[in-house]
C-alpha positions as CSV (number, residue, x, y, z in Angstrom):
1,X,19.7,30.0,-1.0
2,X,19.3,30.2,3.0
3,X,20.3,28.3,5.6
4,X,17.4,26.6,5.8
5,X,17.2,25.5,2.7
6,X,20.4,24.0,2.6
7,X,19.8,22.0,5.5
8,X,17.1,20.2,4.0
9,X,18.5,19.3,0.8
10,X,21.4,17.7,3.3
11,X,18.4,15.8,4.7
12,X,17.1,15.0,1.8
13,X,20.1,12.0,1.0
14,X,19.2,10.8,5.0
15,X,15.3,10.1,4.0
16,X,15.8,8.7,0.7
17,X,18.0,5.9,2.7
18,X,15.9,5.6,5.7
19,X,12.9,5.1,3.3
20,X,15.2,2.3,1.3
21,X,15.6,0.2,3.5
22,X,12.6,0.2,5.8
23,X,11.3,-2.6,4.2
24,X,14.2,-4.6,4.6
25,X,14.7,-4.2,8.0
26,X,11.0,-4.9,8.1
27,X,11.8,-7.9,6.3
28,X,14.7,-9.0,8.7
29,X,12.8,-8.0,11.8
30,X,9.7,-10.2,10.1
31,X,12.2,-13.0,10.1
32,X,13.1,-12.8,13.3
33,X,10.0,-14.0,14.4
34,X,8.6,-10.4,15.2
35,X,5.2,-9.2,14.7
36,X,3.6,-6.7,12.7
37,X,1.9,-4.9,15.3
38,X,5.2,-5.3,17.5
39,X,7.5,-3.6,14.0
40,X,5.1,-0.6,13.2
41,X,5.2,-0.3,17.4
42,X,8.5,-0.2,18.1
43,X,8.7,2.5,14.9
44,X,5.7,4.6,16.2
45,X,8.0,4.4,19.9
46,X,11.2,5.9,17.9
47,X,9.8,8.5,16.1
48,X,7.5,9.8,19.1
49,X,10.7,9.8,21.5
50,X,12.7,11.7,19.2
51,X,10.0,13.8,17.7
52,X,9.1,14.9,21.2
53,X,13.1,15.2,22.5
54,X,13.6,17.9,19.6
55,X,10.0,19.3,20.1
56,X,11.0,19.9,24.5
57,X,14.6,21.0,23.1
58,X,14.0,23.9,20.6
59,X,10.0,24.1,20.3
60,X,8.8,24.1,24.0
61,X,6.9,27.2,23.2
62,X,4.8,26.3,20.1
63,X,4.2,23.3,22.5
64,X,2.7,25.9,25.1
65,X,0.8,27.6,22.3
66,X,-1.1,24.4,21.1
67,X,-5.3,24.3,21.6
68,X,-7.2,21.5,22.7
69,X,-8.2,21.4,18.9
70,X,-4.9,21.6,18.0
71,X,-3.7,18.6,20.4
72,X,-6.8,16.8,19.4
73,X,-5.5,17.1,16.1
74,X,-2.2,15.7,16.5
75,X,-3.3,12.8,18.3
76,X,-5.8,11.6,16.0
77,X,-2.7,12.0,13.1
78,X,-0.6,10.1,15.7
79,X,-3.3,7.1,15.5
80,X,-4.3,7.2,11.9
81,X,-0.3,7.4,11.0
82,X,-0.1,4.3,14.1
83,X,-3.0,2.1,11.7
84,X,-1.0,3.1,8.3
85,X,2.6,1.6,10.1
86,X,0.9,-1.3,11.1
87,X,-0.9,-2.0,7.1
88,X,2.5,-1.0,5.7
89,X,4.2,-3.9,7.6
90,X,1.2,-6.5,6.8
91,X,1.5,-5.5,3.5
92,X,5.3,-5.7,3.1
93,X,5.1,-9.1,4.5
94,X,3.1,-10.2,1.4
95,X,5.3,-8.8,-0.9
96,X,8.8,-8.8,-2.2
97,X,10.8,-5.8,-1.4
98,X,11.4,-5.2,-5.0
99,X,7.3,-4.5,-5.1
100,X,7.4,-2.5,-1.9
101,X,10.0,-0.7,-3.4
102,X,8.1,0.6,-6.6
103,X,5.4,0.8,-4.7
104,X,7.0,3.6,-2.2
105,X,8.1,5.3,-5.3
106,X,4.7,6.2,-6.9
107,X,3.6,7.2,-3.3
108,X,3.7,11.2,-4.7
109,X,1.7,9.8,-8.2
110,X,-1.0,8.7,-6.3
111,X,-0.8,11.5,-3.6
112,X,-1.3,13.8,-6.7
113,X,-4.4,12.0,-8.5
């Protein structure tokens, strides 16, 4: 097994923990008065900042080689992901955390279909 594979396997528990706590934290933020738009925006800002730091530190040359079409695709993907986050936060407000976790766990099944 390569070192890269070991690193990826080691990150799986972290990713699973983050995904498991997402609906709980959304409910907590909602109970404190945060609107779905604020919650989704905060999530996008945190993720974007972390990714930008990573890219600038480790993948700056890849960023420089990106074409105009590549930038357009990245911006489009970001906008669509932002819409997805907003819709997810709104959906969590209208269902229980347990239902949200069931839906989250079945994403691979729906993606395969």
